N, C-alpha and C positions, 0 to 999 in steps of 0.2 A: 455620236450619234448613238441612240439605243433605237433598237429594231423593235417593235412591239411585237414580232412572232416568235420572237426567243427570251423564255422566262430561264433565268441561272440564278439558284438562291446556292451562296456559299454558306455553307456552317461548319463552324470549327469547336468542335468538343472539348473545352479548357478546363472538363472535371475529368479525374481518372475516378476509379474504383479503389476505394480506400482498401487496402489488405486488411483480413480478419486480424485481430491481435491473438497473438500464440502466449501462452504460460513461459514464461521463463525458467528455461531449465536449469539454470544455475541457483537458482533461489530454494530453499527448503520449503516443503509443505505445510509446514508447522514451522511458525516464528519461534525462533529459539533464544530463550532469555538472555542470551551474552550478545546478541547481534546490537547497531546501532540504535535501532527502535526501542526497545527494552533494557539497555546498557542504563539508561537513566533513571528508569523505575525500578530497578532493583537496587542501584546505590541510594535510593530513599529509602529501601526497607530497613538499613539500620539506625537512620533518622528516626522514621516513624517508630522504632521497636525504643527508643531511648525517650520517645515520648508515652508510653506505656502501651501502644497499640499493640493488639493480638495480630498473627498472621493471618488469621482468619480475615481480620479486619483491614488487614494490610491490603490483602489480595482484592478485596474490595472497592478499596480506594483506587487504587495502581491499576485496576485492572487485568491482573496478571492472575493464571492459576495456584491455587495453594500450594500444589505441590513447589512449581518455580520459587515462591516465597520462602518455603521452607528447605530448599537447597541454597540458598542465600546465607552464609557465614555473618 
């Protein structure tokens, strides 16, 4: 039986606040050309040189810094 004089509202908050993302301290601030993301690109440098591209062109195509391309043997 429901008593008309008492009103009870039950509320459950199923959402919690999401934590604020923090930078991963183990990752370097600047990408190293030896890491996994740029390793494939640096492997392509030699192949592109064989095709006759200059280091400046290779840097532009692969999105790498010119200094990084010049360091690749």
